[in-house]
Structures are given as C-alpha cells and as structure tokens.
C-alpha positions in Angstrom: -94.6 -63.2 52.9 -95.2 -66.9 53.0 -94.2 -69.0 55.9 -91.1 -71.2 55.9 -91.7 -74.8 54.7 -90.6 -76.2 58.0 -93.2 -74.0 59.8 -96.0 -75.2 57.4 -95.0 -78.8 58.1 -95.1 -78.1 61.9 -98.6 -76.6 61.6 -99.7 -79.5 59.4 -98.4 -82.0 62.0 -100.5 -80.3 64.7 -103.5 -80.6 62.3 -103.0 -84.1 60.9 -100.8 -85.9 63.5 -97.4 -87.4 63.2 -98.1 -90.9 62.1 -97.5 -92.3 58.6 -101.2 -91.8 57.9 -100.6 -88.0 58.1 -98.2 -87.8 55.2 -100.8 -87.0 52.6 -102.4 -84.2 54.7 -99.0 -82.7 55.5 -97.8 -82.7 51.9 -101.2 -81.3 50.7 -101.0 -78.4 53.2 -97.4 -77.6 52.0 -98.3 -77.9 48.3 -101.5 -75.8 48.8 -99.6 -73.0 50.6 -96.4 -72.8 48.5 -97.6 -74.3 45.2 -95.0 -77.0 45.4 -93.1 -79.0 48.0 -89.5 -77.9 48.4 -86.6 -80.0 49.8 -86.8 -78.4 53.3 -90.5 -79.5 53.6 -89.6 -83.0 52.4 -87.0 -83.3 55.1 -89.2 -81.8 57.8 -92.1 -84.1 56.9 -89.9 -87.2 56.9 -88.6 -86.3 60.3 -92.0 -85.4 61.7 -93.5 -88.8 60.7 -90.4 -90.8 61.3 -89.9 -92.1 57.7 -87.0 -91.7 55.2 -86.9 -88.8 52.7 -87.1 -91.6 50.1 -90.5 -92.6 51.4 -91.8 -89.0 51.1 -90.4 -88.8 47.6 -92.2 -92.0 46.7 -95.5 -90.4 47.7 -94.6 -87.2 45.7 -93.7 -89.2 42.6 -96.9 -91.3 42.7 -99.4 -88.4 43.0 -99.4 -86.1 40.0 -101.0 -83.2 41.9 -97.8 -82.8 44.0 -94.8 -81.0 42.6 -91.3 -80.5 43.8 -90.7 -77.6 41.5 -92.3 -74.1 41.7 -95.3 -73.6 39.5 -97.5 -70.8 38.3 -100.2 -69.1 40.4 -102.8 -71.2 38.6 -102.4 -74.9 37.9 -104.4 -76.0 34.9 -104.8 -79.7 34.7 -106.4 -81.0 31.5 -107.8 -84.6 31.7 -106.2 -86.9 29.1 -108.1 -90.1 29.8 -109.9 -92.0 26.9 -113.3 -90.4 27.5 -111.9 -86.9 27.4 -109.7 -87.8 24.4 -112.7 -89.1 22.5 -114.5 -85.8 23.2 -111.7 -83.5 22.1 -109.2 -82.9 24.9 -106.3 -83.1 22.4 -107.8 -80.2 20.4 -108.2 -78.3 23.7 -104.6 -79.0 24.7 -103.4 -77.8 21.3 -105.4 -74.6 21.6 -104.2 -73.9 25.1 -100.6 -74.5 24.3 -100.9 -72.1 21.3 -102.8 -69.5 23.3 -100.4 -69.5 26.2 -97.2 -70.2 24.1 -96.1 -73.0 26.4 -96.1 -76.8 26.3 -97.5 -79.2 28.8 -95.4 -79.1 32.0 -94.3 -75.5 31.4 -95.3 -72.2 33.1 -96.1 -69.0 31.4 -93.3 -66.4 31.5 -95.3 -64.2 33.8 -95.8 -67.1 36.3 -99.6 -66.9 35.8 -100.3 -70.5 34.6 -98.7 -73.9 34.7 -100.2 -76.4 32.2 -100.4 -80.1 33.1 -102.2 -83.1 31.9 -103.5 -85.7 34.3 -105.4 -89.0 34.3 -109.0 -89.1 35.3 -110.3 -86.2 37.4 -113.6 -88.0 37.9 -115.7 -86.1 35.4 -115.9 -88.6 32.6 -119.6 -88.0 32.2 -119.0 -84.3 31.5 -115.9 -84.6 29.3 -113.7 -83.0 28.2 -112.8 -81.6 31.6 -110.0 -79.6 33.3 -109.3 -78.4 36.8 -108.0 -75.0 37.4 -106.5 -75.1 40.9 -109.4 -77.0 42.6 -112.2 -75.7 40.3 -113.6 -78.1 37.6 -114.6 -77.0 34.2 -116.5 -79.4 32.0 -117.9 -80.0 28.5 -115.2 -77.8 27.1 -114.4 -76.6 23.7 -111.0 -75.2 22.7 -112.6 -71.7 22.6 -114.2 -72.0 26.0 -111.0 -73.3 27.6 -109.0 -70.4 26.2 -111.6 -67.9 27.3 -111.5 -69.3 30.9 -107.7 -69.1 31.0 -107.8 -65.5 29.7 -109.8 -64.5 32.8 -107.2 -65.9 35.3 -105.1 -63.4 37.3 
C-alpha cells in the first residue's frame, strides 16, 4: 500500500527542505511515488513551504512531466519538437495510438500505459525519441516503438 500524500510531502521536506527552492523536489518525489500529484499533496506542499496553493498549481501547470490526474503505470512521452517531427515522430504517434487504441493524453483500459507528447527531451541528435518513465528510447521507427511498448508490464 502506498503512503498518504501528506506523508510523502513530509518525507520530501526532510530531504529537500522547506524553502521555496524545495518545491520542485517535493513535487517530484510525490509524482514519482504516486504517479501524479493529488490535491492533498498540493495543500501539504504549499503549507510546508509557506506559499499559496495557486503557486504550487502554477509550477504544476508549467512543467508537463507533472500531473494532477492519476496515470498509467508507464508514462510514455513522445517528443514532438521539429527535429523529431522531421524524422517521423508523427508516424510513430499514429502507430502507437492505433496499437494501444488510445489517443494522446489517455490511458489504456488496463492502466498499463499513459501516452503523452512533450517538447524537447534533449535527444534531438538521436530523433525521433521517446521517454518511458525515465528511460530514453531513440532513433525509433513506428514498429520499434510498438515493440517496446508491447514489452511493458
């Protein structure tokens, strides 16, 4: 059983501190453990670093790797910057959506995969690229991408 969001925030505050500079670390720890950042964690983080809930939401809305909604066990982020687009990321996205029977922003019915697109993941020289959780996959083809996803638990 996973810990309560408030307990995760408390542990993150011990690790990262309680100043404004700790917000990213706290939110990252919650997001990593729960797969998203629920309302309880937002309130606890705001209280812990003495900022408003709105300030926490502004951080969450700015960084695409944070989510306030539950997601799948595996987060697949396909890069959609110009270099990836020029090398076929649109074809990869089409193949993945067809293979998984979901659209970007959705999660498979079994909760196994959430599909997202994101701006640059820093692998332009090896495009097209995607991240699965924190693991990069580069120089993809539609077939390779679908094969990788088929192997996820």
